[in-house]
C-alpha positions as CSV (number, residue, x, y, z in Angstrom):
1,X,0.0,0.0,0.0
2,X,3.0,2.0,0.6
3,X,3.9,2.6,-3.2
4,X,0.1,3.7,-3.9
5,X,0.3,6.5,-1.1
6,X,2.7,8.7,-3.3
7,X,0.4,9.2,-6.0
8,X,-2.7,9.8,-3.5
9,X,-0.8,12.7,-1.9
10,X,0.1,14.2,-5.1
11,X,-3.8,14.1,-6.1
12,X,-4.8,15.0,-2.6
13,X,-2.6,18.2,-2.6
14,X,-3.9,19.2,-5.8
15,X,-7.8,18.3,-5.4
16,X,-8.0,18.2,-1.5
17,X,-11.9,17.8,-0.6
18,X,-12.9,16.9,-4.0
19,X,-11.3,13.5,-3.7
20,X,-13.3,10.5,-2.8
21,X,-12.4,6.8,-2.3
22,X,-15.5,4.4,-2.0
23,X,-17.5,7.8,-2.0
24,X,-15.6,8.7,1.1
25,X,-14.0,12.2,1.7
26,X,-10.1,11.9,2.3
27,X,-8.0,13.2,5.0
28,X,-4.2,13.5,4.9
29,X,-3.2,11.5,8.2
30,X,0.3,12.4,9.5
31,X,1.7,10.5,12.1
32,X,5.6,9.8,13.6
33,X,6.8,6.5,12.7
34,X,6.7,4.0,15.5
35,X,10.3,2.5,14.8
36,X,11.9,5.4,12.6
37,X,10.5,8.6,14.6
38,X,10.2,10.2,11.1
39,X,7.1,12.1,9.9
40,X,4.9,9.8,7.9
41,X,1.6,10.6,5.8
42,X,-1.3,8.5,4.8
43,X,-4.4,9.4,2.8
44,X,-7.0,7.7,4.3
45,X,-10.9,7.6,3.8
46,X,-12.9,9.4,6.7
47,X,-16.4,9.1,8.0
48,X,-17.3,12.7,9.5
49,X,-21.1,12.0,9.6
50,X,-20.7,9.1,11.9
51,X,-18.5,11.3,14.4
52,X,-20.9,14.3,14.1
53,X,-22.0,13.8,17.8
54,X,-18.6,15.0,18.6
55,X,-17.7,18.3,16.7
56,X,-14.2,18.4,15.0
57,X,-13.6,14.5,14.9
58,X,-13.3,12.1,12.0
59,X,-13.7,8.3,12.0
60,X,-10.9,6.3,10.1
61,X,-10.7,2.6,9.5
62,X,-7.4,0.8,9.7
63,X,-8.7,-2.0,7.0
64,X,-5.5,-1.9,5.2
65,X,-7.5,-3.1,2.2
66,X,-8.3,-6.3,3.9
67,X,-4.7,-7.3,4.7
68,X,-3.9,-9.8,7.1
69,X,-1.7,-6.9,8.9
70,X,-2.8,-3.4,10.2
71,X,-1.7,-0.7,8.4
72,X,1.9,1.3,9.4
73,X,-0.2,4.5,10.3
74,X,-2.2,2.5,12.9
75,X,1.0,1.3,14.6
76,X,2.4,4.8,14.5
77,X,-0.9,6.0,16.1
78,X,-0.5,3.7,19.1
79,X,3.1,4.4,19.5
80,X,2.8,8.1,19.2
81,X,-0.7,9.3,19.8
82,X,0.3,12.6,21.0
83,X,1.8,13.6,17.6
84,X,-0.9,13.1,15.2
85,X,-2.2,15.7,12.4
86,X,-5.0,15.6,9.8
87,X,-5.0,17.7,6.6
88,X,-8.6,18.3,5.6
89,X,-9.0,20.7,2.4
90,X,-6.4,23.4,3.3
91,X,-6.4,22.8,7.3
92,X,-4.1,21.3,9.2
93,X,-5.5,20.0,12.6
94,X,-3.7,18.5,15.6
95,X,-5.9,15.4,16.5
96,X,-6.0,12.7,19.4
97,X,-6.9,9.3,18.3
98,X,-9.2,7.0,20.2
99,X,-10.2,3.3,19.3
100,X,-13.8,2.7,19.4
101,X,-14.8,-0.4,21.1
102,X,-17.7,-2.6,21.9
103,X,-21.2,-1.4,21.0
104,X,-19.7,2.0,19.9
105,X,-17.6,0.3,17.4
106,X,-20.4,-2.2,16.1
107,X,-22.7,1.1,15.4
108,X,-19.9,2.6,13.6
109,X,-18.8,-0.3,11.8
110,X,-22.6,-0.8,10.4
111,X,-22.8,2.7,9.5
112,X,-19.6,2.5,7.6
113,X,-20.4,-0.7,5.8
114,X,-23.8,0.9,4.7
115,X,-21.9,3.9,3.5
116,X,-19.2,2.3,1.9
117,X,-19.8,-1.3,1.3
118,X,-16.4,-2.0,-0.1
119,X,-15.0,-2.1,3.6
120,X,-17.3,-5.0,4.4
121,X,-15.9,-7.0,1.5
122,X,-12.5,-6.9,3.7
123,X,-13.9,-9.1,6.3
124,X,-14.2,-12.0,3.4
125,X,-10.5,-11.8,2.6
126,X,-8.6,-11.4,5.9
127,X,-8.7,-13.5,9.3
128,X,-7.9,-10.5,11.1
129,X,-10.8,-8.7,12.7
130,X,-11.0,-5.0,11.3
131,X,-11.3,-3.8,14.8
132,X,-9.2,-0.6,14.6
133,X,-12.2,2.0,13.9
134,X,-10.2,5.1,15.3
135,X,-11.9,8.4,16.4
136,X,-9.5,11.5,15.6
137,X,-10.7,14.3,17.7
138,X,-9.2,17.8,17.9
139,X,-7.2,18.8,20.9
140,X,-9.7,21.5,21.9
141,X,-11.9,18.2,22.8
142,X,-9.2,16.9,25.3
143,X,-10.1,19.6,27.7
144,X,-13.4,17.7,28.4
145,X,-11.5,14.7,29.7
146,X,-12.7,12.6,26.7
147,X,-9.4,11.1,26.0
148,X,-8.4,7.4,26.9
149,X,-4.6,6.4,27.1
150,X,-2.8,5.0,24.3
151,X,-3.1,1.4,26.0
152,X,-6.4,0.9,24.0
153,X,-4.8,1.7,20.6
154,X,-1.7,-0.7,21.3
155,X,-4.3,-3.6,22.4
156,X,-6.0,-2.9,19.0
157,X,-2.5,-3.7,17.4
158,X,-1.4,-6.4,19.6
159,X,1.2,-4.3,21.2
């Protein structure tokens, strides 16, 4: 998937909010590498309408197109949850990841597969539970005590 990211970045910089994958708006997710410590970028689909209950938040899915492995960006979130940014349109926003679990995750997954049925097919081609549904919230929300520790993210990636 890393090879595909280069053209996505170029297209995202040029077309921004107009780009879609499976009908979903894209965000440029910037993380710090879990092993390298270098800045990394991944263009990922997002589900802002599912996260609408919490203003300034986005849901992203660590599906890795149904691969048996979590995407590298998800491992980076788990290792460095305080160093995550998204770019949407022309805005770069510092965010904090939170893995959805239980009934909250199940509801979000059902909505995701109804909005973008391609995600549901990933379950057919992998033994991995595509559990990592991650809510990205702006740091302004942090003042309300909504953050959970990165332990939950690390549990989601076996770390």
